[in-house]
C-alpha positions as CSV (number, residue, x, y, z in Angstrom):
1,X,104.3,-3.5,154.3
2,X,102.1,-0.7,155.7
3,X,102.2,3.0,155.9
4,X,103.0,2.8,159.6
5,X,106.1,0.6,159.0
6,X,107.4,2.9,156.3
7,X,106.9,6.0,158.5
8,X,108.5,4.2,161.4
9,X,111.5,3.3,159.2
10,X,111.0,-0.4,159.7
11,X,111.2,-1.1,156.0
12,X,114.5,-2.1,154.4
13,X,114.8,-0.7,150.9
14,X,116.1,-3.0,148.3
15,X,119.4,-2.1,146.8
16,X,119.3,0.2,143.7
17,X,119.7,-1.9,140.6
18,X,120.4,1.1,138.4
19,X,123.1,3.7,138.1
20,X,121.6,7.3,138.5
21,X,124.4,8.5,136.1
22,X,122.9,6.4,133.4
23,X,119.3,7.4,134.1
24,X,117.3,8.9,131.2
25,X,117.3,12.7,131.3
26,X,114.8,14.2,128.8
27,X,116.1,17.7,129.3
28,X,119.7,16.7,128.6
29,X,118.6,14.8,125.5
30,X,116.6,17.8,124.3
31,X,119.5,20.2,124.9
32,X,121.9,17.8,123.2
33,X,120.0,18.6,120.0
34,X,120.8,22.3,120.3
35,X,124.0,22.9,118.4
36,X,125.5,26.0,120.0
37,X,128.3,26.0,117.4
38,X,125.7,26.7,114.7
39,X,124.2,29.4,116.8
40,X,127.6,30.9,117.4
41,X,128.4,30.9,113.6
42,X,125.1,32.7,113.0
43,X,125.8,35.3,115.7
44,X,129.5,36.1,115.4
45,X,131.0,39.1,117.2
46,X,128.2,38.8,119.8
47,X,128.8,39.8,123.4
48,X,126.8,36.8,124.6
49,X,129.7,34.6,123.7
50,X,132.2,36.9,125.4
51,X,130.2,37.5,128.6
52,X,127.7,34.7,129.2
53,X,128.3,31.4,127.3
54,X,129.4,28.6,129.5
55,X,133.2,28.2,129.6
56,X,135.9,26.5,131.6
57,X,138.6,28.7,130.1
58,X,140.2,30.7,133.0
59,X,141.3,33.5,130.8
60,X,137.7,34.1,129.6
61,X,136.4,33.9,133.1
62,X,139.1,36.4,134.2
63,X,138.3,38.8,131.3
64,X,134.6,38.6,132.2
65,X,135.3,39.4,135.9
66,X,137.5,42.3,134.9
67,X,134.8,43.8,132.6
68,X,132.1,43.3,135.2
69,X,134.4,45.1,137.8
70,X,135.0,47.9,135.3
71,X,131.2,48.3,134.8
72,X,130.5,48.1,138.5
73,X,133.0,50.9,139.1
74,X,131.3,53.2,136.6
75,X,127.9,52.2,138.0
76,X,129.1,53.2,141.4
77,X,130.4,56.5,140.1
78,X,127.0,57.1,138.5
79,X,125.1,56.4,141.7
80,X,127.4,58.9,143.5
81,X,126.8,61.3,140.6
82,X,130.5,61.5,139.9
83,X,130.6,59.8,136.5
84,X,131.5,61.9,133.5
85,X,129.0,62.3,130.6
86,X,131.3,60.1,128.5
87,X,131.4,57.3,131.2
88,X,127.6,57.4,131.4
89,X,127.2,57.1,127.7
90,X,129.8,54.4,127.3
91,X,128.3,52.4,130.2
92,X,124.8,52.5,128.7
93,X,126.1,51.9,125.1
94,X,127.7,48.7,126.4
95,X,124.6,47.6,128.3
96,X,122.5,48.3,125.2
97,X,124.8,46.2,123.0
98,X,124.9,43.4,125.6
99,X,121.1,43.2,125.7
100,X,120.8,43.5,121.9
101,X,123.2,40.6,121.6
102,X,121.4,38.5,124.1
103,X,118.2,39.0,122.2
104,X,119.9,38.0,119.0
105,X,121.3,34.7,120.4
106,X,118.1,33.9,122.3
107,X,116.0,34.5,119.2
108,X,118.4,32.3,117.2
109,X,118.1,29.5,119.8
110,X,114.3,29.7,120.0
111,X,113.8,29.9,116.2
112,X,116.2,27.0,115.4
113,X,115.6,24.7,118.3
114,X,112.3,25.9,120.0
115,X,110.6,22.7,118.7
116,X,113.0,20.4,120.6
117,X,113.3,22.3,123.9
118,X,111.2,21.2,126.8
119,X,108.3,23.6,127.4
120,X,109.7,25.1,130.6
121,X,113.1,25.7,129.0
122,X,111.6,27.3,126.0
123,X,109.5,29.5,128.3
124,X,112.7,30.4,130.3
125,X,114.6,31.4,127.1
126,X,111.6,33.4,125.9
127,X,111.4,35.1,129.3
128,X,115.1,36.0,129.2
129,X,114.6,37.5,125.7
130,X,111.6,39.5,126.9
131,X,113.5,40.8,129.8
132,X,116.3,42.0,127.6
133,X,113.8,43.6,125.2
134,X,112.3,45.5,128.2
135,X,115.8,46.6,129.3
136,X,116.3,48.0,125.8
137,X,113.0,49.9,126.0
138,X,114.0,51.4,129.3
139,X,117.5,52.4,128.2
140,X,116.8,55.9,126.9
141,X,115.1,56.9,130.2
142,X,118.0,55.5,132.2
143,X,120.5,57.5,130.2
144,X,118.4,60.6,130.6
145,X,118.0,60.1,134.3
146,X,121.8,59.5,134.8
147,X,122.7,62.6,132.8
148,X,120.1,64.6,134.7
149,X,121.5,63.4,138.1
150,X,124.9,64.3,136.9
151,X,123.8,67.8,136.0
152,X,122.0,68.3,139.3
153,X,125.2,67.4,141.1
154,X,127.2,69.8,139.0
155,X,124.7,72.6,139.6
156,X,124.7,71.9,143.4
157,X,128.5,71.8,143.5
158,X,128.6,75.2,141.7
159,X,126.0,76.6,144.1
160,X,128.0,75.4,147.1
161,X,131.3,76.7,145.7
162,X,129.7,80.1,145.1
163,X,128.4,80.6,148.6
164,X,129.0,77.8,151.1
165,X,127.1,79.5,154.0
166,X,124.0,80.2,151.9
167,X,124.1,76.6,150.6
168,X,124.4,75.2,154.1
169,X,121.5,77.3,155.3
170,X,119.4,76.1,152.4
171,X,120.2,72.4,153.3
172,X,119.4,73.0,156.9
173,X,116.0,74.6,155.9
174,X,115.2,71.6,153.7
175,X,116.1,69.2,156.6
176,X,113.9,71.2,159.0
177,X,111.0,71.1,156.5
178,X,111.4,67.4,156.0
179,X,111.4,66.8,159.8
180,X,108.1,68.9,160.0
181,X,106.6,66.9,157.2
182,X,107.6,63.6,159.0
183,X,105.9,64.8,162.1
184,X,102.6,65.1,160.3
185,X,102.7,61.5,159.3
């Protein structure tokens, strides 16, 4: 047996004498010690269980997809600056609650089972928690920006409705100025 014969494919591999399904899996063993029912009991009425926990239940999957579609529709309206103030506030209230609930569940998992999780899985759970904490810190600014964009749209619409020709002339002047600025680059 030489490297050349292995590279050339002239080596016949012996048959596998073990079943890969029965192979030892340290991660699986570690996660088998995590009792999600205990975590669920400690974190009742938590959106994590509604929106993220693994499930094979088609009704839960369907409800999640419906909620995500509803949120996407509001997000699309916000991007187009057509969402109402209430829609904006409701959207971000839901996002805030979702991130808060993720933090609660992830903290519970890390505090109860952090000592049995593989290092990379612990780090992944901690990173997910940190990301949700960061989202929570950014939330007030996101709400303010969305409300500001909505107000800008309302003001522009009112300006347009008051004098369409003047508004069109203003936009054309802005476009001309932008083209001049691009020519300087």
